[in-house]
MITOR-308096 format. One record per residue: x, y, z of N, C-alpha, C in turn; residue in three letters. Coordinates in steps of 0.1 Angstrom, whole numbers, plus 2048, in hexadecimal, padded with zeros to 3 digits. Layout:
REM residues N
> X/Y/Z/X/Y/Z/X/Y/Z/ALA
...
END
This chain:
REM residues 258
> 362/6A8/0F5/366/69E/0FE/35D/69E/10A/UNK
> 358/692/10E/34E/691/118/355/692/126/UNK
> 360/68C/128/367/68D/135/376/690/133/UNK
> 37B/698/13C/38A/69B/13C/38E/698/14B/UNK
> 398/68F/14C/39E/68D/159/3AC/694/159/UNK
> 3AE/69D/162/3BB/6A3/165/3C1/69C/170/UNK
> 3CE/697/16E/3D4/68F/178/3E2/694/17B/UNK
> 3E7/691/187/3F5/694/18B/3FA/687/192/UNK
> 406/683/18E/40C/677/194/41B/678/194/UNK
> 421/675/19F/42F/675/1A0/435/667/19E/UNK
> 42F/65D/1A3/435/64F/1A2/42B/645/19C/UNK
> 420/64A/197/418/641/18F/40A/63D/195/UNK
> 409/63E/1A2/3FC/639/1A8/3F0/641/1A2/UNK
> 3F0/64E/1A2/3E5/655/19D/3E3/654/18E/UNK
> 3EE/653/187/3ED/651/178/3E7/643/175/UNK
> 3EA/639/17D/3E4/62C/17B/3D5/62D/17D/UNK
> 3D0/633/188/3C2/634/18B/3BB/63D/180/UNK
> 3C2/648/17C/3BC/650/172/3BA/649/165/UNK
> 3C4/641/161/3C4/63A/154/3B9/62F/155/UNK
> 3B7/628/160/3AD/61D/162/39F/623/161/UNK
> 39D/62F/167/390/635/167/38D/63A/159/UNK
> 397/640/153/394/645/145/391/63A/13B/UNK
> 396/62F/13D/394/623/134/385/61F/135/UNK
> 37F/621/141/372/61C/143/367/627/140/UNK
> 36B/633/13F/362/63E/13B/362/640/12C/UNK
> 356/644/127/356/647/119/35B/655/116/UNK
> 362/656/10B/367/663/106/36E/66B/111/UNK
> 378/664/116/380/66A/121/38E/66D/11D/UNK
> 392/679/120/3A0/67E/11D/3A8/67F/12A/UNK
> 3B4/67B/12A/3BD/67C/135/3C7/688/132/UNK
> 3C8/691/13C/3D0/69D/13A/3D9/69E/146/UNK
> 3E6/69D/145/3EF/69F/150/3F0/6AE/154/UNK
> 3EE/6B0/161/3EE/6BE/166/3FC/6C4/164/UNK
> 406/6BC/165/414/6C1/164/416/6C7/156/UNK
> 40F/6C3/14C/410/6C8/13F/40A/6D5/13C/UNK
> 3FF/6D8/144/3F6/6E3/140/3F5/6EE/14B/UNK
> 3FA/6EB/157/3F7/6F3/163/3FC/702/162/UNK
> 406/704/15A/40B/712/159/407/719/14C/UNK
> 3FD/713/145/3F8/71A/139/3F0/726/13D/UNK
> 3F0/731/135/3EA/73D/138/3DB/73C/138/UNK
> 3D5/735/12E/3C7/734/12D/3C3/725/12E/UNK
> 3C1/721/13B/3BC/714/13E/3AD/713/13D/UNK
> 3A8/70A/136/399/708/135/395/6FA/131/UNK
> 38A/6F6/137/385/6E8/133/378/6EA/12C/UNK
> 376/6E2/121/369/6E3/11A/361/6D6/11C/UNK
> 366/6CD/125/35F/6C0/127/353/6C2/130/UNK
> 349/6B9/12E/33E/6B9/137/342/6B5/145/UNK
> 34A/6AA/146/34F/6A5/152/35D/6A8/154/UNK
> 361/6AB/160/370/6AE/163/373/6A6/170/UNK
> 37E/69E/16F/383/697/17A/391/69C/17E/UNK
> 394/69B/18B/3A2/69E/18F/3A7/691/197/UNK
> 3B2/68C/193/3B8/680/19A/3C6/683/19E/UNK
> 3C9/681/1AA/3D6/685/1B0/3D9/67F/1BD/UNK
> 3E5/67F/1C2/3E8/67A/1CF/3E5/684/1DB/UNK
> 3E2/67E/1E6/3E1/687/1F2/3EE/68B/1F7/UNK
> 3F0/699/1F9/3FC/69E/1FE/3F9/6A6/20B/UNK
> 3FF/6A1/216/3FE/6A8/223/3EF/6AC/225/UNK
> 3E7/6A2/224/3D8/6A2/228/3D0/6AB/21E/UNK
> 3D6/6AF/213/3CE/6B7/209/3D4/6B6/1FB/UNK
> 3D3/6C1/1F4/3D6/6C2/1E6/3E5/6C4/1E4/UNK
> 3EC/6BE/1DA/3F9/6C2/1D6/3F9/6D0/1D1/UNK
> 403/6D7/1D3/403/6E5/1CF/400/6E7/1C0/UNK
> 406/6DE/1B8/404/6E0/1A9/3F5/6DE/1A6/UNK
> 3EE/6D5/1AD/3E0/6D2/1AB/3D8/6DE/1B0/UNK
> 3DB/6E3/1BB/3D5/6EF/1C1/3D5/6FB/1B8/UNK
> 3E1/6FD/1B2/3E3/709/1A9/3DB/707/19C/UNK
> 3DC/6FA/197/3D5/6F7/18B/3C6/6F9/18B/UNK
> 3C0/6F4/196/3B2/6F5/197/3AD/703/199/UNK
> 3B5/70B/1A0/3B2/719/1A2/3B2/720/195/UNK
> 3BB/71C/18C/3BD/724/17F/3B4/720/174/UNK
> 3AF/713/174/3A8/70F/168/39A/714/167/UNK
> 396/717/15B/388/71C/158/37F/710/156/UNK
> 374/70F/15D/36B/704/15D/35D/707/15A/UNK
> 35B/712/153/34D/717/151/345/70D/149/UNK
> 34B/705/140/344/6FC/137/342/6EE/13D/UNK
> 347/6EC/149/346/6DF/14F/33C/6DF/15A/UNK
> 335/6D4/15B/329/6D3/165/32A/6C8/16F/UNK
> 333/6BF/16E/334/6B4/177/343/6B2/17B/UNK
> 346/6B2/188/354/6B1/18C/356/6A6/196/UNK
> 361/69F/195/364/694/19E/373/694/1A1/UNK
> 377/68D/1AC/385/68C/1AF/387/67E/1B5/UNK
> 393/679/1B1/398/66C/1B7/3A6/66E/1BC/UNK
> 3A7/66C/1C9/3B4/66F/1D0/3BA/662/1D5/UNK
> 3C7/660/1D1/3CE/655/1D5/3D5/658/1E2/UNK
> 3D6/64F/1EB/3DD/652/1F8/3E3/645/1FD/UNK
> 3ED/646/206/3F4/63B/20B/3EE/636/219/UNK
> 3E9/640/220/3E3/63D/22D/3D4/63C/22D/UNK
> 3CD/63D/238/3BF/63D/239/3B9/64A/23E/UNK
> 3C1/655/23D/3BC/662/241/3B8/66A/235/UNK
> 3AB/66F/235/3A6/676/229/3AC/685/228/UNK
> 3AB/68C/234/3B0/69A/233/3A6/6A3/22D/UNK
> 3AB/6AD/226/3A3/6B8/221/3A1/6B9/212/UNK
> 3A6/6B1/209/3A6/6B4/1FB/399/6B5/1F4/UNK
> 38F/6AD/1F8/382/6AF/1F2/37B/6BC/1F5/UNK
> 37C/6C0/202/377/6CD/206/37F/6D9/1FF/UNK
> 38C/6D7/1FE/394/6E1/1F7/38F/6E3/1E9/UNK
> 38D/6D7/1E2/389/6D8/1D4/37B/6DF/1D3/UNK
> 372/6DB/1DC/365/6E1/1DC/365/6F0/1DE/UNK
> 36E/6F4/1E7/36F/702/1EA/374/70A/1DD/UNK
> 37E/704/1D6/384/70A/1CA/379/70B/1BF/UNK
> 372/700/1BE/367/6FF/1B3/35C/709/1B6/UNK
> 359/70B/1C3/34F/715/1C7/352/723/1C3/UNK
> 35F/726/1C2/363/734/1BD/360/735/1AE/UNK
> 35E/72A/1A8/35B/72A/199/34C/727/197/UNK
> 344/728/1A2/336/724/1A2/333/716/19D/UNK
> 33C/70D/1A1/33B/6FF/19E/33B/6F7/1AC/UNK
> 339/6EA/1AB/33A/6E2/1B7/340/6D4/1B4/UNK
> 346/6CF/1BE/34B/6C1/1BC/340/6B7/1BE/UNK
> 33E/6AF/1B4/333/6A6/1B5/336/698/1BB/UNK
> 342/694/1B9/346/687/1BF/355/687/1C2/UNK
> 358/680/1CD/366/67F/1D1/36A/671/1D8/UNK
> 375/66C/1D4/379/65E/1D9/387/65E/1DD/UNK
> 38A/654/1E5/398/652/1E9/39B/643/1E6/UNK
> 3A7/641/1E1/3AC/633/1DE/3BA/631/1E4/UNK
> 3BB/627/1ED/3C8/625/1F3/3D1/61D/1EA/UNK
> 3DD/623/1E9/3E8/61D/1E0/3F5/61C/1E8/UNK
> 3FE/615/1E3/40B/613/1EB/412/620/1ED/UNK
> 419/621/1F9/420/62D/1FD/42C/630/1F4/UNK
> 42C/63D/1EF/438/641/1E8/43F/64D/1EF/UNK
> 43A/650/1FB/43F/65C/203/44B/656/20B/UNK
> 456/652/204/460/64B/20B/469/654/214/UNK
> 467/661/213/46E/66A/21C/467/66B/22A/UNK
> 45C/664/22B/455/664/238/452/656/23D/UNK
> 44F/64D/234/44B/640/238/452/635/22F/UNK
> 452/629/234/458/61E/22D/44F/619/222/UNK
> 454/613/218/44C/60E/20D/444/601/212/UNK
> 439/5FF/20B/431/5F3/20F/437/5E7/209/UNK
> 434/5DB/20F/439/5CF/209/432/5CC/1FC/UNK
> 437/5C3/1F5/431/5BF/1E8/423/5B9/1EA/UNK
> 421/5B1/1F5/414/5AC/1F8/40A/5B6/1FB/UNK
> 40E/5C0/202/405/5CB/206/402/5D3/1F9/UNK
> 40C/5D6/1F1/40A/5DD/1E4/400/5D5/1DC/UNK
> 401/5C8/1DB/3F8/5C0/1D2/3EA/5C1/1D7/UNK
> 3E8/5C2/1E5/3DB/5C3/1EA/3D5/5D0/1E7/UNK
> 3DD/5DB/1E7/3D8/5E8/1E4/3D4/5E9/1D5/UNK
> 3DC/5E3/1CC/3D9/5E3/1BE/3CC/5DB/1BB/UNK
> 3CA/5D0/1C2/3BD/5C8/1C0/3B1/5D0/1C5/UNK
> 3B2/5D6/1D0/3A7/5DE/1D6/3A4/5EA/1CC/UNK
> 3AF/5F0/1C7/3AD/5FC/1BE/3A5/5F8/1B2/UNK
> 3A6/5EC/1AC/39F/5E7/1A1/390/5E8/1A4/UNK
> 38C/5E3/1AF/37E/5E3/1B3/379/5F1/1B6/UNK
> 381/5F9/1BC/37D/607/1BE/37B/60F/1B1/UNK
> 384/60D/1A8/383/614/19B/376/610/194/UNK
> 372/603/195/366/5FE/18F/359/606/195/UNK
> 359/606/1A2/34E/60D/1A9/34E/61C/1A6/UNK
> 359/622/1A6/35A/630/1A3/355/634/195/UNK
> 35A/62C/18B/355/62F/17E/346/62D/17C/UNK
> 341/623/183/332/621/182/32B/62E/187/UNK
> 330/634/191/32A/640/197/32C/64C/18D/UNK
> 338/64D/187/33B/658/17E/332/657/172/UNK
> 330/64B/16D/328/64A/160/31A/64F/162/UNK
> 315/64E/16E/307/653/171/307/661/177/UNK
> 312/668/176/313/675/17C/30F/675/18B/UNK
> 313/66B/192/30F/669/1A0/315/673/1AA/UNK
> 30E/675/1B5/313/67D/1C0/318/674/1CB/UNK
> 325/674/1CE/32B/66A/1D7/337/670/1DD/UNK
> 338/66F/1EB/344/673/1F2/348/669/1FC/UNK
> 355/665/1FD/35A/65D/208/35B/665/215/UNK
> 360/671/213/362/67A/21E/364/688/218/UNK
> 35F/692/21F/360/6A0/21A/361/6A9/226/UNK
> 36D/6A9/22C/36F/6B1/238/37A/6BA/236/UNK
> 37D/6C3/23F/388/6CD/23E/393/6CB/248/UNK
> 395/6BE/24B/3A0/6BA/254/3AE/6BE/24E/UNK
> 3B6/6C5/257/3C4/6C7/254/3C6/6D1/248/UNK
> 3BD/6DA/245/3C0/6E4/23A/3CC/6EC/23E/UNK
> 3CD/6EF/24A/3D9/6F8/24E/3E6/6F1/24B/UNK
> 3E7/6E4/24D/3F3/6DD/24A/3F6/6DC/23B/UNK
> 3EC/6DB/234/3ED/6DA/225/3F2/6E8/220/UNK
> 3EC/6F3/225/3F0/700/221/3FF/703/224/UNK
> 403/6FE/230/411/700/234/41A/6F8/22A/UNK
> 416/6EC/226/41D/6E4/21D/41E/6EC/20F/UNK
> 413/6F1/20A/413/6F7/1FD/41C/704/1FD/UNK
> 41C/70B/208/424/717/20A/433/715/209/UNK
> 437/709/20E/445/706/210/44B/6FB/207/UNK
> 442/6F5/1FE/447/6E9/1F7/452/6EC/1ED/UNK
> 452/6F8/1E7/45C/6FB/1DD/46A/6FA/1E2/UNK
> 46C/6FE/1EF/479/6FE/1F5/47C/6F0/1FB/UNK
> 473/6E7/1FB/475/6DA/202/480/6D2/1FB/UNK
> 483/6D5/1EF/48E/6CD/1E8/49C/6D0/1EC/UNK
> 49D/6D9/1F6/4AB/6DC/1FB/4B1/6CF/202/UNK
> 4A8/6C6/206/4AD/6BA/20C/4B1/6AF/203/UNK
> 4AE/6B0/1F6/4B2/6A6/1EC/4C1/6A7/1E8/UNK
> 4C7/69C/1E5/4D4/69C/1E0/4D7/68E/1DA/UNK
> 4E1/68E/1D1/4E5/681/1CB/4F2/67D/1D1/UNK
> 4F3/670/1D5/4FF/66B/1DB/508/665/1D0/UNK
> 513/65E/1D5/51D/659/1CC/518/64E/1C2/UNK
> 50C/649/1C5/506/63F/1BC/501/645/1AF/UNK
> 500/652/1AE/4FA/658/1A2/503/655/195/UNK
> 4FC/651/18B/503/64E/17E/500/658/174/UNK
> 4FA/663/177/4F8/66F/16E/4EE/66B/163/UNK
> 4E5/661/166/4DC/65C/15B/4D1/667/157/UNK
> 4CE/670/160/4C4/67A/15C/4B6/676/15E/UNK
> 4B3/66B/163/4A5/667/165/49D/670/16E/UNK
> 4A4/674/179/49E/67D/182/499/68A/17C/UNK
> 4A1/690/173/49E/69C/16B/492/699/162/UNK
> 492/68D/15C/487/68A/152/47A/688/159/UNK
> 479/682/164/46D/67E/16A/467/68A/173/UNK
> 46E/694/176/469/69F/17E/45E/6A6/176/UNK
> 452/6A6/17B/447/6AC/174/447/6BB/172/UNK
> 44F/6C2/17A/44F/6D0/179/45D/6D6/175/UNK
> 465/6CD/170/473/6D1/16B/47B/6D8/177/UNK
> 47A/6D2/182/481/6D8/18E/48F/6D3/18F/UNK
> 493/6CA/187/4A1/6C4/188/4A9/6C7/17B/UNK
> 4B5/6CC/17C/4BE/6CD/171/4CB/6C6/174/UNK
> 4D1/6C1/16A/4DE/6BA/16D/4E9/6C4/16B/UNK
> 4F2/6C6/175/4FD/6CE/174/50A/6C6/176/UNK
> 512/6C5/16B/51D/6BC/16B/519/6AE/16E/UNK
> 50D/6AA/169/508/69D/16A/500/69A/177/UNK
> 501/6A3/181/4FA/6A0/18D/4ED/6A9/18E/UNK
> 4E2/6A3/194/4D6/6AA/195/4D6/6B6/19F/UNK
> 4D1/6C1/19B/4CF/6CD/1A4/4C1/6D1/1A4/UNK
> 4BB/6D2/1B0/4AD/6D6/1B2/4AB/6E5/1B2/UNK
> 4A1/6EA/1AB/49F/6F8/1A8/495/6FF/1B0/UNK
> 491/6F9/1BB/488/6FF/1C5/47A/703/1C0/UNK
> 474/6FA/1B7/466/6FB/1B4/460/6ED/1B5/UNK
> 465/6E6/1BF/461/6D8/1C1/452/6D6/1C5/UNK
> 44C/6CB/1C0/43E/6C8/1C4/43E/6BD/1CE/UNK
> 44A/6B7/1D1/44C/6AC/1DA/444/69F/1D6/UNK
> 444/69D/1C8/43E/691/1C3/446/685/1C5/UNK
> 454/687/1C7/45D/67D/1CA/460/673/1BE/UNK
> 45D/678/1B2/460/670/1A6/46F/66E/1A5/UNK
> 476/678/1A7/485/678/1A6/48B/66D/1AF/UNK
> 487/66D/1BB/48D/663/1C4/488/655/1C2/UNK
> 47C/653/1BE/476/646/1BD/47A/63F/1B0/UNK
> 47D/647/1A5/480/641/198/48F/640/196/UNK
> 497/646/19F/4A6/645/19E/4AA/636/19E/UNK
> 4B0/631/193/4B3/622/192/4BE/61E/19C/UNK
> 4C6/628/1A1/4D1/624/1AA/4CF/628/1B8/UNK
> 4C3/62D/1BB/4BF/632/1C8/4CA/63C/1CD/UNK
> 4CE/644/1C4/4D8/64E/1C7/4D3/65B/1CD/UNK
> 4C6/65D/1CA/4C0/66A/1CF/4BB/667/1DD/UNK
> 4BE/670/1E6/4BA/66F/1F4/4B3/67C/1F8/UNK
> 4AC/67B/204/4A6/687/209/4AA/688/218/UNK
> 4B5/690/21A/4BB/690/227/4BF/682/22B/UNK
> 4BB/67F/238/4BE/671/23D/4B2/668/23D/UNK
> 4A6/66E/239/49A/667/23B/498/65B/231/UNK
> 49E/65D/225/49D/652/21B/4A8/648/21B/UNK
> 4B1/649/224/4BC/63F/224/4B8/631/227/UNK
> 4AE/62F/22E/4AA/622/232/49C/61E/22D/UNK
> 497/626/223/48A/622/21E/48C/61D/20F/UNK
> 482/615/20B/483/610/1FD/47E/61B/1F3/UNK
> 47C/616/1E7/477/61F/1DD/46A/619/1D6/UNK
> 462/621/1D1/455/61C/1CB/451/624/1C0/UNK
> 44D/61E/1B5/444/624/1AB/43B/619/1A5/UNK
> 430/61D/1A0/426/613/19C/42B/60A/191/UNK
> 42A/5FD/193/431/5F3/18A/42B/5F4/17C/UNK
> 41F/5F9/17A/419/5F9/16C/41B/607/165/UNK
> 422/610/16C/424/61D/166/433/61F/163/UNK
> 436/622/157/444/623/153/44A/630/155/UNK
> 457/631/155/45E/63E/156/45A/647/14B/UNK
> 458/641/13F/454/64A/133/446/650/135/UNK
> 43D/649/13B/430/64E/13E/431/65A/148/UNK
> 439/659/152/43B/664/15B/441/670/154/UNK
> 44B/66D/14C/452/678/144/448/67F/13B/UNK
> 43E/677/136/435/67D/12C/42B/687/132/UNK
> 42A/687/13F/421/690/146/423/69F/142/UNK
> 430/6A2/140/433/6B0/13E/435/6B3/12F/UNK
> 432/6AA/126/434/6AC/118/427/6AF/111/UNK
END
């Protein structure tokens, strides 16, 4: 296999980008990080390796951080990353990736950011449909430019700084317990979708109601895919909308861990 893209996605933005890039590259395999991250012997045999995931607290999601630290990359020689984000702050993820790769005597060759609609509804309101459409259209053009660079093994970075690494580390250290603020209200119909879409099996149904098991990645798939808007995060989500990428199905999110 010439290229392997490892991706992580809670509500579909990063999966959409990963899928679009994979379709434009030759001999490219998509591998969900949620499916393989806890395997004992992680190794890539591809010439090129890509990592596609959302920006979390100015850096790497914990699951992505742990995965990249654990995977063996001796047989791979070109590395790239594409990071989806809701705002316009880059943060530290590219430098974090480069630092991890350096411990494996490798280097990050290319890194890109693509702005997508906000799904962090426990902090910010969702974007309007018009704004979402604009992001989707811009992403198409960015994917085209990115894949042209990747096909030529190009060296390219939008930004590669170490801003806010401390904040990201604090997030990673505490994220497992962050699910203490989740709950299901009286609108819950016991459908089990939240349990099914959780990429790390952090939700189990007890007497029909979701219970969080304190290994949360804060991907927010559970809250954004709930058809009844029954799942809340403290009081922060009571007045915000819900979002998941319109071209990514619940089944595709569920398949990440299969």
